[in-house]
N, C-alpha and C positions, 0 to 999 in steps of 0.2 A: 251344509249351512246350519248357515244358529238363529234364527229366529225367537225373539222373545212381546207377550200380549200378553195388554195387559190380565188381571183375576183375572174381571168379568168377559173380554173375548174368552181366553182359554177357557172358559169353562160352560158358554154356549158353544166352542169347539168342541170340546166332549159334547156332551150332551148331543149331540145331534149326533159324528160319528158313531156312537149312540146307536142314536136310535135306525141307524139306517143302519148300524153291523160293519166293521168299518174301522183302520187306525185310525189315527188321527193326522196323523202324516199321508196318511193315503184321499186324505175328505182336503187339508189342505193341498195337493194337488190337484184335485179335484178347480176347487175356488179361482186360486191361480189360473190354472191353464181354460176356464169360462171367462175371463174378466179378461185377460188376455187377446182372444178372440176378440170379444164382444165391444173391445177398441178398437182394431184391429176391424173391425164390423164396419166401423163409423166415421178411422179414421176417412178423407177426401181422395176419392183418386186420380190420381194424379197423371196427366194428361202428355203428348208425346214435348209443345209446348211451352209445361211445366218442367222439363227435367232438362230444359237447353238454362 
């Protein structure tokens, strides 16, 4: 996968990855995973009646 960031976003990403002493790709993976899990937790729960 090839993700393109704006220059400013890329700069911030590299700075944070360096502060956390990890590769930028690992940081991107962590951030995206955290956001997806947050969204999943915020989705309304489906009940049996709504599945029909």
